[in-house]
C-alpha positions in Angstrom: -141.7 -36.1 82.9 -143.2 -34.8 86.2 -144.7 -31.3 86.4 -144.8 -29.2 89.6 -147.9 -27.2 90.4 -148.3 -24.2 92.8 -151.3 -24.5 95.1 -152.3 -21.3 96.9 -154.9 -20.2 99.4 -154.7 -23.4 101.5 -156.3 -23.5 104.9 -153.8 -23.4 107.8 -154.5 -27.0 108.8 -153.9 -28.6 105.4 -151.2 -31.3 105.6 -148.9 -32.8 103.0 -151.0 -36.0 103.2 -154.4 -34.3 102.8 -153.0 -32.2 99.9 -151.7 -35.4 98.2 -154.9 -37.3 98.7 -157.0 -34.4 97.2 -154.8 -34.3 94.1 -154.7 -38.1 93.8 -158.4 -37.9 92.7 -157.3 -36.5 89.3 -153.9 -38.2 88.7 -150.7 -39.7 90.0 -149.1 -37.5 92.7 -145.3 -37.8 92.9 -145.0 -35.4 95.9 -147.1 -32.9 97.8 -145.6 -30.3 100.2 -147.3 -27.7 102.3 -144.8 -24.8 102.9 -144.3 -24.1 106.6 -142.9 -21.2 108.5 -139.4 -22.2 109.7 -139.9 -20.7 113.2 -143.5 -21.4 114.1 -144.0 -24.6 112.0 -147.3 -23.2 110.9 -148.5 -23.5 107.3 -147.8 -20.4 105.1 -151.0 -21.0 103.1 -149.4 -22.5 100.0 -147.7 -25.5 98.7 -146.5 -27.5 95.7 -147.8 -30.7 94.2 -145.8 -32.7 91.6 -147.9 -34.6 89.1 -146.4 -37.6 87.2 -147.1 -36.2 83.7 -147.9 -32.9 81.9 -151.4 -34.3 80.9 -152.2 -35.1 84.6 -150.9 -31.7 85.7 -153.1 -30.0 83.0 -156.1 -32.1 84.2 -155.4 -31.1 87.8 -155.3 -27.4 87.0 -158.6 -27.6 85.1 -160.4 -29.8 87.7 -159.1 -28.3 90.9 -158.4 -24.6 90.3 -161.0 -22.8 92.5 -162.0 -26.1 94.1 -162.6 -26.2 97.9 -160.3 -27.8 100.4 -161.4 -27.4 104.1 -163.7 -24.5 103.2 -161.2 -22.5 101.1 -161.2 -22.1 97.4 -157.7 -23.0 96.2 -155.6 -21.6 93.3 -153.8 -24.1 91.2 -151.4 -23.3 88.4 -148.1 -24.5 87.0 -145.2 -23.5 89.3 -142.7 -21.0 87.8 -139.1 -21.8 87.6 -136.6 -19.7 89.6 -133.9 -20.2 86.9 
């Protein structure tokens, strides 16, 4: 079962593709999405990455929380459900 991760403190020029490639180093990425402002199209500085399994998600949190992407230390944790 896939697990969705919240990724915060992204640089403004991070793309879905670069986020996916960064997380692919530690496991299988199902999807990666950088959230963008609907009017300007500019990144809002956070996104979500869906990892294939809970063990891969756990590994990603341990390995990538506080890691650097494009000069910024990112925050990685399990996404909270809105339900």
